[in-house]
C-alpha positions as CSV (number, residue, x, y, z in Angstrom):
1,M,23.1,-30.1,-2.7
2,A,21.4,-27.0,-1.4
3,P,19.9,-24.3,-3.8
4,P,21.8,-21.9,-5.3
5,P,20.7,-18.5,-3.4
6,T,17.9,-16.0,-4.1
7,P,19.0,-13.2,-6.4
8,L,18.9,-10.0,-4.5
9,E,16.5,-8.8,-6.8
10,W,14.4,-11.5,-5.7
11,E,14.8,-11.6,-2.1
12,L,12.3,-10.5,0.7
13,P,12.9,-9.1,4.6
14,K,13.2,-11.8,7.3
15,L,12.1,-10.4,10.7
16,R,15.4,-8.9,12.6
17,Y,13.9,-7.0,15.6
18,S,11.0,-7.4,17.8
19,L,10.3,-4.6,19.7
20,S,8.8,-4.0,23.1
21,F,8.1,0.0,24.1
22,E,7.0,1.0,27.5
23,D,4.4,2.6,28.7
24,D,4.4,5.8,31.3
25,K,0.7,4.9,32.4
26,K,-0.4,8.0,32.4
27,Y,-4.0,7.7,30.6
28,V,-4.7,3.8,31.6
29,D,-7.9,5.2,33.0
30,D,-8.9,7.1,29.7
31,V,-8.4,4.7,27.2
32,G,-7.7,1.4,29.4
33,L,-4.7,-1.2,28.8
34,D,-5.0,-1.0,25.3
35,T,-1.4,-0.3,24.1
36,D,-1.9,-0.4,20.3
37,F,0.4,1.3,17.9
38,F,-2.1,2.1,14.8
39,D,0.0,3.6,12.0
40,V,3.8,3.7,11.1
41,K,5.3,5.8,8.8
42,F,9.3,6.2,7.3
43,Y,10.3,9.4,6.0
44,P,10.3,9.7,2.1
45,Y,12.4,12.6,1.7
46,S,15.7,11.6,2.7
47,P,18.7,11.5,0.5
48,A,19.5,8.1,-0.8
49,G,21.9,5.9,1.5
50,S,21.4,7.9,4.4
51,N,19.8,6.2,7.6
52,P,16.1,5.5,6.9
53,V,13.8,7.4,9.7
54,F,10.2,5.7,10.5
55,A,7.7,7.5,13.2
56,A,4.8,5.4,14.8
57,V,2.0,6.7,16.7
58,S,0.2,4.9,19.8
59,K,-2.5,6.5,22.0
60,R,-0.4,7.1,24.3
61,H,3.3,8.3,25.1
62,T,5.9,5.4,24.5
63,K,9.8,5.8,25.3
64,D,12.6,3.5,24.7
65,K,13.2,0.6,25.9
66,D,17.1,-0.9,26.7
67,A,18.6,-3.0,23.9
68,N,16.5,-1.6,21.4
69,P,18.3,-0.9,18.0
70,C,16.8,2.0,17.0
71,E,17.8,5.2,17.9
72,V,15.1,7.2,19.3
73,I,15.5,10.9,17.5
74,Q,12.4,12.3,18.8
75,I,9.3,12.0,21.6
76,I,6.4,13.9,21.1
77,R,3.5,13.6,23.7
78,D,0.0,15.4,23.1
79,D,-1.3,16.6,25.9
80,D,-4.4,17.9,24.5
81,L,-7.3,15.9,26.1
82,G,-9.1,13.6,24.3
83,A,-6.2,13.3,21.9
84,L,-5.6,9.8,21.1
85,N,-3.8,9.9,17.8
86,C,-4.4,6.8,15.4
87,S,-2.4,8.2,12.3
88,C,0.1,10.4,11.0
89,T,2.3,11.1,7.6
90,W,5.5,13.4,6.6
91,T,5.6,16.4,4.8
92,K,8.1,19.1,5.0
93,D,8.6,22.9,5.5
94,P,7.9,24.6,1.8
95,E,10.2,27.4,3.4
96,T,13.0,25.5,4.8
97,D,12.4,21.4,4.1
98,R,12.6,21.0,7.4
99,A,10.9,17.6,8.4
100,L,7.1,18.1,9.7
101,L,4.8,14.8,10.9
102,C,1.4,15.1,11.1
103,V,-0.6,13.1,13.4
104,A,-4.5,13.0,14.3
105,G,-7.1,11.0,15.8
106,R,-10.0,11.5,18.0
107,D,-9.8,14.9,18.3
108,S,-10.8,15.8,14.9
109,K,-8.0,17.9,14.7
110,V,-4.2,17.7,11.9
111,K,-1.5,18.5,14.3
112,V,2.0,19.3,13.0
113,Y,5.3,18.9,14.8
114,N,8.8,20.2,14.2
115,I,10.4,16.9,14.2
116,R,13.8,18.8,15.4
117,D,12.7,20.0,18.1
118,G,9.2,18.2,19.0
119,T,7.5,21.9,19.1
120,P,4.3,22.4,17.0
121,V,3.9,24.0,13.9
122,T,0.2,24.2,13.4
123,S,-2.8,22.9,13.5
124,F,-5.5,22.2,10.7
125,V,-9.5,22.5,12.1
126,G,-12.4,21.3,10.4
127,H,-13.5,17.8,11.1
128,G,-16.4,17.1,12.9
129,G,-15.1,13.6,13.9
130,E,-12.6,11.9,14.7
131,I,-10.2,11.4,11.8
132,N,-8.9,8.2,11.3
133,D,-6.1,8.6,8.5
134,L,-3.7,10.8,6.8
135,A,-2.0,10.9,3.4
136,T,0.7,13.3,1.8
137,S,0.4,14.3,-1.8
138,P,3.4,12.5,-3.5
139,A,3.1,15.4,-6.2
140,N,3.4,18.1,-3.8
141,P,4.3,17.7,-0.3
142,C,2.1,20.9,0.9
143,L,-1.1,18.8,0.5
144,I,-2.1,16.6,2.9
145,A,-5.7,14.5,2.6
146,S,-7.7,13.7,6.0
147,A,-10.2,11.4,6.3
148,S,-13.0,11.5,9.1
149,D,-15.5,9.6,11.0
150,D,-17.5,13.1,9.5
151,T,-17.7,11.6,6.2
152,T,-15.6,13.7,4.4
153,V,-11.9,14.2,3.0
154,R,-10.6,17.3,3.6
155,I,-7.1,18.5,1.8
156,W,-5.3,21.0,4.0
157,S,-2.1,22.7,2.5
158,L,1.4,24.2,4.0
159,D,1.5,26.5,1.4
160,P,2.2,30.2,3.1
161,V,-0.2,31.5,0.1
162,H,-2.8,29.2,1.7
163,R,-2.1,30.2,6.1
164,R,-5.3,32.3,6.4
165,Q,-7.2,29.0,5.0
166,P,-5.4,26.2,4.8
167,C,-8.5,24.0,4.2
168,V,-8.3,24.4,0.2
169,C,-10.7,21.4,-0.7
170,L,-13.7,19.1,0.7
171,L,-14.2,15.8,-0.8
172,A,-17.9,15.4,0.8
173,G,-21.4,15.9,-0.3
174,E,-22.4,12.4,-2.1
175,G,-19.8,10.2,-1.5
176,H,-20.1,8.3,1.8
177,S,-22.4,7.8,4.2
178,W,-20.6,6.1,6.8
179,N,-17.2,6.9,8.8
180,L,-13.8,7.3,7.4
181,L,-11.3,5.0,7.5
182,S,-8.5,5.3,4.6
183,V,-7.6,8.1,2.0
184,A,-4.7,7.8,-0.7
185,F,-3.3,9.9,-3.3
186,H,-2.4,9.0,-6.7
187,D,1.1,9.3,-7.7
188,S,0.2,12.6,-9.6
189,G,-1.6,14.1,-6.8
190,R,-4.9,14.2,-9.1
191,Y,-6.6,11.6,-7.7
192,V,-8.1,10.7,-4.4
193,L,-9.5,7.3,-3.2
194,S,-11.6,7.1,0.0
195,A,-13.3,4.3,2.2
196,G,-14.9,3.1,5.1
197,H,-17.5,1.4,6.9
198,D,-19.9,2.2,4.4
199,Q,-17.9,-0.5,2.3
200,V,-17.8,2.2,-0.5
201,I,-14.7,2.9,-2.3
202,N,-14.4,6.4,-4.5
203,L,-12.0,7.6,-6.4
204,W,-12.3,11.8,-6.9
205,T,-10.7,14.2,-8.6
206,L,-8.7,17.1,-7.3
207,P,-9.6,20.8,-8.9
208,D,-6.1,22.7,-9.6
209,F,-5.5,25.3,-6.2
210,P,-4.5,28.6,-6.9
211,Q,-1.2,30.0,-5.8
212,E,-3.2,32.5,-3.6
213,H,-5.5,32.9,-1.0
214,I,-8.9,30.6,-0.9
215,E,-11.8,33.1,0.7
216,T,-13.9,29.3,0.5
217,P,-12.6,25.9,-0.1
218,F,-13.3,24.0,-3.0
219,V,-16.4,21.7,-2.5
220,V,-16.2,18.1,-4.7
221,H,-19.7,17.0,-4.0
222,Y,-19.4,13.8,-6.5
223,P,-16.4,11.2,-7.2
224,H,-15.9,10.1,-10.5
225,F,-16.1,6.5,-9.4
226,S,-17.7,4.9,-6.6
227,T,-18.6,1.3,-6.0
228,S,-20.0,-0.8,-3.0
229,E,-18.8,-4.3,-5.2
230,I,-15.6,-5.1,-4.3
231,H,-16.2,-5.6,-0.5
232,T,-18.8,-7.0,1.7
233,G,-17.5,-5.9,5.0
234,L,-16.2,-2.5,5.8
235,I,-12.9,-1.0,4.2
236,D,-9.6,-0.3,6.4
237,C,-7.2,0.2,3.6
238,V,-6.9,1.5,-0.2
239,S,-4.4,2.1,-2.0
240,F,-3.5,3.4,-5.7
241,F,-0.8,0.7,-7.2
242,G,0.2,2.9,-10.7
243,D,-3.8,3.1,-11.9
244,L,-4.4,-0.1,-10.5
245,I,-6.0,-0.3,-7.2
246,L,-5.1,-2.7,-3.7
247,S,-8.2,-3.0,-0.9
248,R,-9.2,-5.2,1.6
249,A,-12.2,-5.6,4.1
250,C,-12.9,-7.1,7.3
251,H,-13.7,-10.6,7.8
252,E,-12.7,-10.9,4.4
253,D,-9.3,-12.4,5.0
254,V,-8.3,-11.3,1.3
255,I,-6.5,-8.3,-0.7
256,V,-8.1,-7.6,-4.1
257,L,-6.2,-5.8,-6.8
258,W,-8.4,-4.7,-9.4
259,C,-8.9,-1.7,-11.9
260,I,-11.3,0.9,-13.2
261,E,-12.2,0.8,-16.8
262,G,-11.4,3.4,-19.2
263,F,-9.4,5.0,-16.4
264,S,-6.1,6.3,-17.2
265,S,-4.0,8.8,-15.0
266,L,-2.0,9.9,-18.7
267,D,-5.5,11.3,-19.9
268,D,-7.3,14.6,-19.4
269,A,-8.7,14.8,-15.4
270,P,-12.5,14.5,-15.7
271,S,-14.5,17.7,-15.3
272,P,-16.6,17.9,-12.7
273,E,-19.7,18.1,-14.9
274,Q,-18.7,14.6,-16.0
275,A,-19.2,12.9,-12.3
276,P,-22.5,10.8,-12.1
277,S,-24.4,11.4,-9.8
278,N,-26.1,9.1,-7.0
279,H,-29.9,9.6,-7.9
280,D,-30.2,6.2,-9.5
281,T,-29.8,3.9,-6.1
282,S,-29.9,0.6,-7.8
283,K,-26.5,1.3,-9.5
284,L,-23.8,-0.3,-6.9
285,T,-20.8,1.1,-9.5
286,R,-20.9,4.7,-11.3
287,S,-18.2,5.8,-13.4
288,S,-17.4,8.6,-15.7
289,F,-14.5,6.4,-17.2
290,S,-15.7,5.1,-20.6
291,A,-14.7,1.3,-21.0
292,A,-12.2,1.3,-23.5
293,G,-12.2,-2.5,-23.6
294,T,-8.5,-3.2,-22.0
295,V,-7.1,-3.5,-18.5
296,S,-5.3,-0.5,-17.5
297,T,-1.7,-1.1,-15.9
298,P,-0.2,0.6,-13.4
299,A,1.3,4.2,-15.3
300,G,5.0,4.9,-14.8
301,S,5.5,1.9,-12.1
302,N,6.1,-1.9,-12.6
303,G,2.8,-3.8,-12.7
304,P,1.3,-7.3,-12.8
305,T,0.7,-7.4,-16.2
306,A,0.3,-10.5,-17.2
307,A,-2.3,-10.5,-14.5
308,A,-4.7,-8.5,-16.4
309,A,-4.8,-10.3,-19.2
310,T,-6.7,-13.5,-17.9
311,A,-9.1,-10.9,-15.6
312,A,-12.4,-11.1,-15.5
313,P,-15.0,-7.9,-16.4
314,S,-17.3,-7.3,-13.3
315,S,-20.1,-4.8,-13.2
316,L,-21.6,-4.4,-16.6
317,S,-22.9,-1.2,-17.5
318,S,-26.0,-0.5,-19.7
319,T,-23.9,-0.1,-21.9
320,T,-22.6,-3.7,-21.6
321,H,-19.1,-2.0,-20.8
322,P,-17.3,-3.2,-17.4
323,Q,-16.8,-0.4,-15.1
324,Y,-14.1,-2.5,-13.1
325,T,-12.1,-5.4,-13.5
326,R,-11.3,-7.5,-10.6
327,L,-7.5,-8.8,-11.5
328,L,-6.6,-11.3,-8.3
329,Q,-7.2,-11.7,-5.1
330,L,-4.1,-12.3,-1.9
331,H,-4.9,-14.6,0.8
332,T,-4.6,-13.0,3.9
333,P,-5.2,-16.0,6.9
334,G,-6.1,-15.3,10.4
335,C,-8.0,-11.7,10.0
336,G,-11.1,-12.7,11.1
337,S,-13.4,-9.9,13.1
338,Q,-10.5,-7.3,13.7
339,F,-10.1,-4.3,11.5
340,F,-7.8,-1.3,11.0
341,T,-5.2,-3.4,10.0
342,R,-2.8,-2.0,7.2
343,F,-1.0,-3.4,4.1
344,G,2.2,-1.6,3.0
345,L,3.2,-1.5,-0.6
346,F,6.7,-0.6,-2.0
347,N,6.6,0.5,-5.3
348,V,9.5,2.0,-6.8
349,A,11.1,2.5,-10.2
350,G,14.1,-0.5,-10.9
351,H,12.5,-2.5,-8.1
352,H,10.0,-5.5,-7.8
353,P,6.8,-4.3,-6.2
354,T,6.2,-5.8,-3.1
355,L,3.3,-5.7,-0.6
356,A,3.3,-6.9,3.1
357,F,0.7,-7.0,5.4
358,C,0.7,-8.3,9.8
359,N,-2.6,-10.2,10.3
360,T,-3.6,-11.0,13.9
361,Y,-0.9,-13.5,15.1
362,A,2.0,-11.5,13.8
363,K,2.1,-13.7,10.4
364,I,3.8,-10.8,8.1
365,F,2.9,-12.0,4.6
366,F,5.1,-10.8,1.2
367,W,4.0,-10.9,-2.3
368,D,6.5,-9.5,-5.6
369,F,4.2,-8.9,-7.7
370,A,6.8,-9.3,-10.4
371,C,6.3,-12.9,-10.2
372,F,3.2,-13.1,-11.4
373,P,4.2,-12.6,-14.6
374,A,7.0,-14.6,-14.4
375,Y,5.5,-17.5,-13.9
376,Q,2.9,-17.2,-16.7
377,E,5.7,-17.1,-18.9
378,F,7.7,-19.7,-17.4
379,I,5.0,-22.1,-17.7
380,A,4.4,-21.0,-21.2
381,A,8.0,-21.6,-22.0
382,A,7.5,-25.3,-20.6
383,D,4.6,-25.7,-22.8
384,R,6.4,-24.9,-26.2
385,V,9.1,-27.5,-25.2
386,E,6.4,-30.1,-24.7
387,A,4.8,-28.8,-27.6
388,S,8.2,-29.0,-29.4
389,D,8.1,-32.8,-28.2
390,K,12.0,-32.6,-28.8
391,D,15.1,-31.4,-26.6
392,S,15.6,-27.3,-26.7
393,V,16.5,-24.6,-24.3
394,F,14.3,-21.8,-22.9
395,S,15.3,-19.3,-20.3
396,V,13.1,-18.5,-17.2
397,P,12.1,-15.2,-17.9
398,V,13.1,-12.2,-15.3
399,G,9.5,-10.8,-14.0
400,S,9.9,-6.9,-14.2
401,A,14.2,-6.3,-14.1
402,A,14.9,-3.4,-16.9
403,N,18.6,-4.9,-16.6
404,P,18.6,-8.7,-16.6
405,N,22.3,-9.9,-15.3
406,T,24.4,-12.7,-16.3
407,N,23.8,-15.1,-13.4
408,T,25.5,-18.7,-14.5
409,N,22.7,-20.8,-12.5
410,T,21.4,-23.2,-14.9
411,N,18.7,-24.3,-12.5
412,P,15.7,-22.8,-14.0
413,V,13.5,-22.6,-10.9
414,P,16.4,-23.2,-8.0
415,N,14.2,-23.3,-4.6
416,T,10.1,-23.2,-4.4
417,N,10.0,-19.6,-2.6
418,T,10.6,-17.3,-6.0
419,P,9.7,-19.4,-9.4
420,D,12.0,-16.7,-11.5
421,P,15.2,-15.7,-10.1
422,D,17.6,-14.1,-12.9
423,T,19.0,-16.8,-14.4
424,T,20.6,-16.8,-18.1
425,H,19.2,-16.3,-21.0
426,A,19.2,-19.8,-22.4
427,A,18.9,-22.6,-19.7
428,P,19.0,-26.4,-20.4
429,A,15.8,-27.8,-21.7
430,A,13.0,-28.4,-18.8
431,K,9.9,-29.9,-18.9
432,V,6.8,-29.0,-16.0
433,E,7.0,-32.9,-15.1
434,H,10.8,-32.2,-13.7
435,Y,9.4,-30.6,-10.8
436,N,6.7,-32.5,-8.4
437,A,3.4,-32.5,-8.1
438,E,4.1,-30.8,-4.8
439,T,6.2,-28.1,-6.1
440,L,4.2,-27.5,-9.3
441,E,0.9,-27.3,-6.4
442,D,2.5,-24.9,-4.6
443,W,3.3,-22.6,-7.5
444,H,0.5,-22.7,-8.6
445,N,-1.2,-21.6,-5.4
446,K,1.1,-18.6,-5.4
447,Y,1.7,-17.5,-8.7
448,D,-1.2,-18.5,-11.0
449,T,-3.3,-15.4,-11.9
450,S,-6.0,-16.9,-14.2
451,D,-8.9,-17.2,-11.9
452,P,-9.2,-13.4,-10.8
453,H,-11.2,-15.1,-7.5
454,A,-8.3,-17.3,-6.8
455,Q,-7.1,-16.7,-2.8
456,L,-3.7,-16.1,-3.7
457,K,-1.3,-17.6,-0.8
458,A,1.7,-15.4,0.6
459,H,5.0,-15.7,-1.4
460,K,6.8,-15.6,2.0
461,T,5.4,-15.8,5.8
462,E,7.4,-14.3,8.6
463,G,6.7,-14.5,12.4
464,T,7.3,-13.9,16.1
465,S,6.7,-16.7,18.6
466,K,3.7,-16.8,20.5
467,A,5.0,-15.1,23.8
468,L,5.0,-12.3,20.9
469,S,1.7,-12.4,19.7
470,T,0.7,-8.8,18.0
471,V,-2.5,-8.0,15.7
472,G,-1.0,-5.8,12.9
473,R,-2.0,-2.7,12.4
474,Q,0.2,-1.5,10.0
475,V,3.1,-1.6,7.5
476,A,5.8,0.9,6.3
477,W,8.5,0.3,3.9
478,S,11.5,2.6,3.6
479,P,11.8,4.8,0.5
480,E,14.8,2.1,-0.9
481,G,12.8,-1.1,0.2
482,D,15.6,-2.4,2.4
483,W,13.8,-2.4,5.4
484,C,9.8,-3.1,6.2
485,V,8.5,-1.9,9.6
486,V,5.0,-3.5,11.3
487,V,3.5,-2.0,14.3
488,G,0.4,-3.7,16.6
489,S,-0.7,-4.6,19.6
490,N,0.9,-4.6,23.1
491,S,3.3,-1.5,21.9
492,Q,5.1,-3.8,19.2
493,V,7.5,-3.2,16.8
494,L,9.1,-5.8,14.4
495,I,11.5,-5.1,12.2
496,L,12.2,-6.8,9.2
497,Q,15.4,-6.3,7.0
498,R,16.3,-7.4,3.3
499,W,19.8,-6.3,1.4
500,A,21.9,-6.1,4.4
501,N,25.0,-4.0,4.3
502,G,23.7,-2.7,1.2
503,E,23.8,-5.7,-1.2
504,M,21.1,-4.1,-3.2
505,A,22.5,-1.1,-3.8
506,A,26.2,-2.0,-4.6
507,T,24.9,-4.1,-7.6
508,G,24.1,-1.6,-9.4
509,E,20.6,-2.5,-10.3
510,T,18.8,-0.2,-10.3
511,G,16.7,-0.4,-13.4
512,E,17.6,2.9,-15.0
């Protein structure tokens, strides 16, 4: 008998379309035949239920192709010489709320466009090297962060009061020594992560910006946390996951989830004077956050709380307190020496946090973070049944769903792809030996977080045919999590979907 369908909240995306955009070949002599899309971002400010809109950035002009399932709203060509763009981020006009797209690349400028008509609105100039990443503050759409080859992060403001001096802050000085590749805001907008070629990840604390003209930008010389111990290769993607951090590096074939000990976004922000200096060059990790002896979990978001319980502390300070803790590693095979390949995290209240990543062979990996605590609770419940040595009942716990439903499915683990779909509160008695060794090993390799150095396999893998082989460059999620888009080499765009026809919204599973 076929297994029952997986409940919607546990569903992971399926590949629906694979598109190849044409190129007008105007700049072949300048950039060669490499037609990579380097970045893709969904517009985050659309009303709930509206059609999602995304922007993809390539070195050169692209146009829509016949049988394209997506409507091309606007094509923007940057005709500036040397403007080979590789990053983008969305924002909106602070006065009109119109959609604005920021793009940047080799010419060291951040250019802001009106999406409705494709016209330039403004540009930010100041970096002394190529800009490799852009990010918009979740707390204030007026603030844009840019990471550059000049080793600095600049914070730009679209607020009209800062029009004469749009650069309101520089994160520079003693932070990085080599080109930057990635920048990310914390949900609070107070903290910024940066990383790049020097294998260093820094956490910076932003000052309060006055609602008036700033003659000279603020300069933050020292990050409040800095480490070169997480990775051994250049770091091309870093992101907050609540108060936890996700990062990946070239040559390692893993994405690492880790936390800064003592860091909590609920605490008052540390002062500039509390930032540790780099005078002692023997220290590979420097932190201004006191270790509280417990592992942080994502503040105000869904998170793998059970994963933190068994993690091993790392990088002991002189007072023997750990300065950071490695929580788990996600296996991303098939990356090799490629860099500028970035993961995408979907983390919205009421839904399972889900991570996606595409390797150099167009294999797209997914991890549902709700599975990790669910698996641990399942094993613990099975152990309790074993210990009782008698038939009893236990439920397979719901990972992070706030409102468990009353599904009458009595199979505690209906399939090997997801160990914890919603079930009733009392399922028939089950023991671990009821499942074959192959199934148990598969679950162990995907969901067991007891060893923070183990490389956990993807919970689901999607792929294309060899004829459509693509080096994945960036992954993006739609605001409601029903669409996932991957862009990469050969002008390829891979579009994945779950919860077709608004099924998830129809269930009412909002978690509120």
